[in-house]
N, C-alpha and C positions, 0 to 999 in steps of 0.2 A: 797813526792814522789807519782806519779799517778800510780795506780795498775790497769792492765787490768784483767777483769774477764774472766777467761779461757772459761766458758760456753758461754758468750756473744760473745767472739771472735770466737769460732768455729762455733756458730749458724750463724754469719754474713757470714763466709766463705762458709757455705753450702746455703746461699741464704735465711736464715730466719733472720729477724730483730727483736731482742728482746729489751725490755724496762723494767726498773724497777724504778717505782716512778718517771717517766719522765713527764714533762708537756705535756698536750695533743697536744698542738700546735706543739711541736718537733716531736711527733710520726707522725702527718700529714705532717709536712715538709719533714720527711725522706720518707714517702709513696709517696708524690709528686716527690721526686727526683728519686726514683727507678722506677716509672712509667712515668716519664716525664710529670706529670700533675700539673695544678695549682689548688690548694685546698683552698676554700673559706670557713671560718667558720662563721656561722650565729651569729648574734648579742647577742643571749641568751646563747651561749656556754662559759662556763668558760675555757678559753684557758689555764689556769695554773693548772686546775685539774690534779692531778697526775694519771698515768695509768701504770700499769704493765700488760704486755702481749707480744705477738709477732704476726707477719704477715710474710707470704711467699712472696718472690719477684718473684714468678712465675705466679700468678693469681691476677690481680687487683681486680676483683669482690670479690674474697674471701678475700683479704687483707683489702678491705673496709668494708666488713661484719664483720670481726674479730674485727677490732677497733671500728666500729660504735655500733655494737650489745651490746658489753660489756659496753658501755658508755651511753646507752639509746638514741643514735643518729641515723639518717637516712641519706642517701646520695642520690644524684641525679647527674648523669654525663651528661654533654653536650659538645661533643667533648673532648677536653682536659682540660675542667674545671669541677671540682667536687665540688658541693655545699653540705655543711655538715650542717644539722639542727636538732633540737630536734626532737625525735620521739614523735609526738603529742599524739599518743594513750598510749604510756608508761608514759607520763608526766601528763595525765588527773587525776584529783583528786577531 
């Protein structure tokens, strides 16, 4: 039997999209759906890396920042396409 997490259901209802241990690509797919964007993940990004967090469906820049910053990523938007790449400054060693 599938159980719905009450907190996640309520956050969605309020325009916040929450994820718990979800593959990163799924988070970006949902972000793309909510803001009518095509999201392109760079080749060095682990699409299956799990992410726990949330973003609001009311501000695309804040949503992109929320997901990208916590994963060491950066984004560039051109029209309705968003390109996600590794944050080169944070990944230099």
